[in-house]
N, C-alpha and C positions, 0 to 999 in steps of 0.2 A: 199575610202573604204565605207562602206555605213555600218551605225550602225541602224540593225531595231528593234522596238522599242519592240519586243518578248524578246530579248539581257535585256535590261533592266526591263523589268517585271522579269526575272529569275538571276540577280544578285543582286534584292531588294528579292525577295524570298530567296533566297539563306544566302544575309545577314540577314534576320528575324530568322533564323532557327539558323546558326551558332553563333551571336552574343549574344542570352542568354546561350547557350551552355558553349560558351566561359568563361561567365562570372558566371556561374555554379561552373565549376570547377575550377577556382579561391575561391569561398567564403570557403571555408573547409581551404585551405591555409591563407587565413584572420583570420579567427576564430580561428587557433591554434595559432596563433601570438596574438592572444588576451587572457586574462586569461579566463578560461572555470568560469562558473557559482559554485560556491561553496553551495548555498544551492538551497529547489527546495519544489514541493507540491507533495507526495507520496500517491497514492490510492492503494489499495490491494484487492483483491476477497476474503480474510475474512470481506469486511465489515468497515474496520478502514480507516483512511484517516490521514494524521502526515506528518512531515518535512523530510526533511532529510537537514545534514550538514557535507562538507567532510573537515576538517581537515587537508587534505592532501591526495596526490596521496593512503596511506595504511591506512588511518584512516577515518570512517565517524561515527557518530552518528545518528537514526532514532527513535524519540518519537513521536506515535503513539496514536490513540485515537478513540472506539469502542461503538457506542450507539444505542442502540437499544428498542422499544418499542411496545405491542401489548395489546391487547384488543379483548375479545370477550364476544358472549352474545350466552346464548341458552334459547330459548322459555319457550316450556313447562317448566321445574320449575323454570325460574326465576333467572338462573344466571349468573354473569356476574366477568371473570376474566381478573386481568391487570396485567399484566410483566413491567419492564423496568430495562435495567442494561446500566452499562457505564464501559469501560474500557479501563483506559488507561496502555500504556504499553513504553518500551524502546529494543532499541537496538546495540548492537556496531556492526559494520560491520568491521572484519582486512582483505583488500586487501592481498591476496597472488601471485597472477602470474595475468600478461596483454596479451592480445592478440588483436590486434589493439584495436577495439572499444568493445570487451569483457574485463571484469575484474572476476575470481574467487573470494569469499570471505565465510569468515566463521562469523556466527553471533551469540554469546550469545546474551540473553536478557529475558527479565523479563514482565511481563504483570499483573494487578490486577483486579480484577471485581467483582463488587457492584451491586448486583439484587435484586430488591424487587415487593414482588408481592402478588396478593390481591384479594380472593376469594369472591364476596358477595352474599348472596341467601336473600330469602327473609328474612328471621329467624334473619342471623346472618353473622358477615364479618370476616374471618379467614386472618392474614395477617404473611406472612412471609420473611426473609431474609438469602442472601447469599454471602459470601463472597469467592473466589478464586484466589490463588496465585500461578502464572504459570509460571514454568522455564524449559527454551527452547535451544536447539542449533541447527544451522542450519548450512547447508552449500547451497551455491550458485550462480548465476551469475549473472550478471546486463551487460544489453547491452546498450552502448550509442550512436545513430548513427547521433544524433546531437547536438550540445552543449545544445538547450533547450528544450531536449528531452530523455528519459531513459527507460527501460524496466527491471522487475527480475524476476529470478521464482528460489525458493528457498523448499529446504525441511530436515526435520530434524526431533528430537525426544524431546518429552516434560513431565514435572512432574508439576500434581497440586496436589494443596493440596485444600479441599474445605470444609466449614464447611457451616450449614443450622442451622436455628433456627425460629421458629413459635413466633411471639410475643405475650405474656403471656404466654408462657411454657417455662418448665428450659432444657426440651430435646432442644439435640444438637448434631447433626449427621455431622458425620465426615466421608471422601470421597478422598482418596489419587487414583492417576491413572496415568497410563502409554499410553501414545497415541501419533503415528505419526502425524507429522505438516507439512501442503503443504503451498506452499501462492506463488502468479502472480500478478505483479501489474506493476502500470508507476509509472513513473518520471516528474515531470514537473518542469525543470528549469527555475530559474528566477534572 
C-alpha cells in the first residue's frame, strides 16, 4: 500500500479542525463541574455601574452608582451653568424561573440622587440642590451564556419624590411622580 502525501495533509487538516471543536464541546461540562462565579461588575444602559453578588440560585443583590457632570457656557451674556449629580442605589433580585441559561426575576429597589447646580453670570451666582428618593419594582430576565458573562433586561414602575432648594432661599419645591423604568445591561463575572 502506497500512502500519498496528500493523505497526511488531509489528516492533519481534519485533526486541526476537529480537535478545537471537541475541546470546546467539553469546556461547558468542565465549567459546570466547577462553581460558577458569584460576583461580577454590572454596566447598565441608564449610565450606572455596579456590582452583583449571587447569594444562591434564588437571591442576588445589585448595588449601583450613577454619576454625571455637565457644564455649559453662553458667550453673549457670559453665563455658565454647571451641574453634578450622584446616584447610589440598590436592587434585590429574586429569581423565580430558570430555562437553561435564562432566569426570570423580580427586582424591588431604591435609588437616592443628589444633584447640585450653579448658574454664574457677570453679576450673580445662583446655586441650587435637589434630592430625589426613587422606589421601583421591575420584572426582568438574565441570560448567562458563559460563566464569566451575562446580560439582562428589565422593565417596571418607579415612584419618585424630589425636593429642590435654592441656596440662600427659604423656598423649597417638592415633586412626586410615577414613571415607567426600563434598563438593559451586561454582567462581567469574576
